[in-house]
C-alpha positions, 0 to 999 in steps of 0.5 A: 072856365073861370077856375083855369083862367084864375089859376092862369092869371099872374098879375099878382106875382111881383107882389108876392115875390116882393113880400118874400124878398122884402124880409131878407133884404131888411134883415141884411140891412139892419144887420149891416147897420149892426155890424157897422155900430159894433165896428165903431164900439170896438174902435172906441174901446181901442182909443179908451184903452190906449189913452188910459195906458198913456196915463199909466206910462207917465208915472207922474202924479196927477193934480188931484186924485190918483192915476188910477182915477185919472185912467177911469175918468178918461175911459168913462169919458170915451165911452160915455156915449155907449154907457148912456145906451145901456153898456157896462164898462169894467177897468182893471190894471194888474202890476206884474212888476217885470215881464218875466212875471208875465209868463209865470203863472204862479205870480199874483200881480197887484191891482195897481199902476205900478212904479217906475219901470213896472210892467202893467197890463190894463184891461178895458171891457165893455159889455152891451146888447146889440143896438138893433136886436139883430144879435138876439135873433141869433141867440146872442144876448150880450156883445163884449168888446175888450182890449188889454194893453201891456205897458212899461212905465217910464223910467 
């Protein structure tokens, strides 16, 4: 008699359902936060690449250092918050001189910001682990955010 009454008792059903749904809800909420943070990182890399390419566009020499130093300082200033969280930033410039050389696979560009009228490719690459740990749950060890800009220096 007690066994059948115990089997028909449904007073703990809500707690059990809540336990099942809670884990899924927590993963969805934290995953949404991770996605939002990744979108912010991506937008920040975009801004950094735009600012660095502006330094290269104007071929005026800075008051101190080189244009490459100035572009690196701008990128590092913009991405500083992410590097404090363990992100690694790589900045490269490739001088193709003309647009025709971009399509020429045998052409080897120099790694400088070019002279007046030169075509330069800027690459900003930021690599980091996920902030919340959700990417690791899905086997993603490292996130990469990258921007390339092709500009022609002012004449």
